[in-house]
C-alpha positions in Angstrom: -34.0 -97.8 -59.3 -30.5 -99.0 -59.6 -28.5 -100.7 -62.3 -29.1 -104.1 -60.9 -31.5 -105.5 -63.6 -29.2 -104.5 -66.5 -26.1 -105.5 -64.6 -27.6 -109.0 -64.0 -28.6 -109.5 -67.6 -25.3 -108.1 -68.9 -22.4 -108.6 -66.6 -23.5 -111.6 -64.5 -24.2 -113.7 -67.7 -27.8 -114.8 -67.2 -28.8 -117.8 -69.3 -30.9 -117.0 -72.3 -33.9 -118.6 -70.6 -33.5 -116.4 -67.5 -33.0 -113.3 -69.5 -36.1 -114.0 -71.6 -38.1 -114.6 -68.4 -36.9 -111.3 -67.0 -37.6 -109.4 -70.2 -41.0 -110.9 -70.6 -42.2 -108.5 -67.9 -41.0 -105.5 -69.8 -42.7 -103.9 -72.8 -40.6 -104.3 -76.0 -39.0 -101.3 -77.7 -41.3 -99.5 -80.0 -41.2 -100.7 -83.6 -38.3 -99.0 -85.4 -38.8 -96.7 -88.3 -37.0 -94.3 -90.5 -37.8 -90.9 -89.2 -37.9 -87.8 -91.6 -34.5 -86.3 -92.2 -33.6 -83.1 -90.3 -34.7 -79.8 -91.9 -31.8 -78.1 -90.2 -28.4 -79.7 -90.6 -24.8 -78.9 -90.0 -22.5 -77.5 -92.7 -20.1 -80.1 -94.1 -16.6 -79.2 -93.2 -13.4 -80.7 -94.5 -12.3 -81.9 -91.1 -13.1 -85.0 -89.1 -15.6 -84.3 -86.3 -17.0 -85.9 -83.2 -20.4 -86.5 -81.8 -21.4 -87.9 -78.4 -24.7 -89.7 -77.9 -26.4 -91.7 -75.1 -29.2 -94.1 -75.7 -29.2 -96.8 -73.0 -26.6 -99.5 -72.8 -23.6 -98.4 -74.8 -23.0 -101.8 -76.2 -25.8 -101.4 -78.7 -25.2 -97.8 -79.5 -21.6 -98.5 -80.3 -22.4 -101.6 -82.2 -24.9 -99.9 -84.5 -22.7 -96.9 -85.3 -19.7 -99.1 -86.0 -21.6 -100.3 -89.0 -22.4 -96.8 -90.3 -20.5 -95.6 -93.4 -18.6 -92.4 -92.6 -18.1 -93.2 -89.0 -14.4 -94.1 -88.5 -14.6 -94.8 -84.7 -17.1 -95.4 -82.0 -15.9 -95.6 -78.5 -18.1 -96.5 -75.5 -17.8 -94.3 -72.4 -19.4 -91.9 -70.0 -20.7 -88.4 -70.4 -22.5 -85.9 -68.2 -20.5 -86.2 -65.0 -17.0 -85.7 -63.8 -13.7 -87.6 -64.3 -13.5 -89.1 -60.9 -16.8 -91.0 -61.2 -16.4 -92.2 -64.8 -16.2 -95.9 -63.9 -18.7 -98.6 -64.7 -19.6 -99.7 -61.2 -19.7 -96.1 -60.0 -21.9 -94.9 -62.9 -24.1 -97.8 -62.2 -25.3 -96.2 -59.0 -27.3 -93.7 -61.1 -26.3 -90.6 -59.1 -23.1 -89.4 -60.9 -24.7 -87.4 -63.6 -23.1 -89.7 -66.2 -24.9 -91.5 -68.9 -23.5 -94.5 -70.7 -22.5 -92.8 -74.0 -20.7 -93.3 -77.2 -18.2 -90.9 -78.9 -18.3 -91.0 -82.7 -15.6 -89.8 -85.0 -17.0 -89.2 -88.4 -16.3 -87.6 -91.8 -18.9 -84.9 -92.5 -18.2 -85.2 -96.2 -19.7 -88.7 -96.0 -22.3 -88.4 -93.3 -23.8 -85.3 -91.7 -24.4 -84.7 -88.0 -28.1 -84.5 -88.8 -28.0 -87.9 -90.5 -26.3 -89.3 -87.4 -29.1 -87.9 -85.2 -31.7 -89.4 -87.6 -30.2 -92.9 -87.2 -29.9 -92.3 -83.4 -33.6 -91.4 -83.0 -34.8 -94.0 -85.5 -33.2 -97.3 -84.7 -30.6 -97.0 -81.9 -33.1 -96.6 -79.0 -36.6 -95.4 -78.0 -36.2 -91.6 -77.5 -39.6 -91.4 -75.7 -38.4 -93.4 -72.7 -37.2 -91.4 -69.8 -34.3 -92.6 -67.7 -34.5 -96.2 -69.1 -34.1 -98.4 -72.1 -35.5 -101.9 -72.1 -34.5 -103.7 -68.9 -32.1 -101.0 -67.9 -33.4 -98.3 -65.5 -31.8 -95.2 -64.2 -30.5 -91.8 -65.2 -27.3 -93.5 -66.5 -29.5 -95.0 -69.3 -31.2 -91.7 -70.3 -31.5 -90.6 -73.9 -29.2 -87.6 -74.4 -27.3 -85.7 -77.0 -24.0 -84.1 -75.9 -23.2 -81.4 -78.5 -19.6 -80.7 -79.1 -20.1 -77.4 -80.8 -22.7 -74.6 -80.9 -23.7 -75.7 -84.4 -24.3 -79.3 -83.2 -26.5 -77.9 -80.4 -28.5 -75.8 -82.9 -29.1 -78.9 -85.1 -29.9 -81.2 -82.2 -32.5 -78.7 -80.7 -34.1 -78.1 -84.1 -34.3 -81.9 -85.0 -35.8 -82.9 -81.6 -38.4 -80.1 -82.0 -39.1 -81.2 -85.6 -39.8 -84.8 -84.6 -41.9 -83.8 -81.7 -44.0 -81.5 -83.9 -44.5 -84.3 -86.4 -45.9 -86.6 -83.7 -44.3 -89.7 -85.2 -44.1 -91.3 -81.8 -47.0 -92.0 -79.4 -45.4 -89.8 -76.7 -43.1 -86.8 -76.6 -39.3 -87.1 -77.1 -37.5 -87.4 -73.8 -34.0 -86.9 -75.2 -32.1 -84.2 -73.3 -29.5 -81.9 -75.0 -26.6 -81.4 -72.7 -23.9 -79.1 -74.0 -20.5 -78.5 -72.4 -20.0 -82.0 -71.0 -16.8 -84.1 -71.1 -16.5 -87.7 -72.4 -14.5 -90.4 -70.7 -13.8 -93.7 -72.4 -15.1 -96.8 -70.7 -13.1 -99.8 -69.6 -11.6 -102.0 -72.3 -13.9 -104.9 -71.8 -16.9 -102.8 -72.9 -15.4 -101.9 -76.2 -16.5 -103.8 -79.3 -18.8 -105.8 -77.0 -21.6 -106.5 -79.6 -19.1 -107.8 -82.2 -17.2 -109.9 -79.7 -20.2 -111.3 -77.9 -23.1 -111.9 -80.3 -24.3 -114.9 -78.3 -24.6 -113.0 -75.1 -28.2 -113.1 -74.0 -28.5 -109.4 -73.4 -26.9 -108.6 -76.8 -29.1 -111.1 -78.7 -32.3 -109.8 -77.2 -31.7 -106.1 -77.0 -28.9 -105.1 -79.4 -28.8 -107.3 -82.5 -32.3 -106.2 -83.4 -31.0 -102.6 -83.6 -28.4 -103.7 -86.0 -31.0 -105.4 -88.2 -33.1 -102.2 -88.0 -30.1 -100.1 -89.2 -29.6 -102.5 -92.2 -33.3 -102.5 -93.0 -34.1 -98.8 -92.6 -30.8 -97.2 -93.6 -29.3 -99.5 -96.3 -27.5 -96.6 -98.0 -25.2 -96.1 -95.0 -25.0 -99.7 -93.7 -21.6 -101.4 -94.0 -21.2 -105.1 -93.2 -17.7 -104.8 -91.7 -17.7 -102.8 -88.4 -15.0 -100.3 -87.5 -13.7 -101.7 -84.3 -11.8 -100.0 -81.5 -9.4 -102.9 -81.4 -8.2 -103.3 -85.0 
């Protein structure tokens, strides 16, 4: 399927009633929970590091991590494909290899890579859904981790396997681990979207609950003021 359902609910500005009517036909995201912490984690370095994650619409992924202590920047963009196709409407075709993704800049002395993955799999999205999140359908909405280093790849593989073995979800983890992929920032109007548009119907229904789940399940890293791209 194409990006049309998500595009309608997001870019075309459906009324709240219309969005609710559309989403009523879709099962809700599974109840969020605080997953067990990773047994294998990255060593804390003294340098700022980056992580790239994809979990459906990048508005919500960015919005959640902008409220995580230790994350100094979260930028919406595209990962998995090439530079020439890293554009919103092109990625929306679902055949570019790209996923809507978010690049995080973080201080490993304050938050570890494993902790970031714990938050990602716990409250940011449903990692058991394949090529979709909520109303958005297509490979561009897949659950994916894009390791930036060999150590990140090792931690990601170990944690996904750990959660699968624990059977904390009703189904297996669908999250792919895709190393060696570039990241391309999205258009300016996608940045800080959750903060700038809290009354948007799509955001209210799909993304604000994720922020509440972060605050509820990870109070030790939640910060009230987000770190925005446009400061």
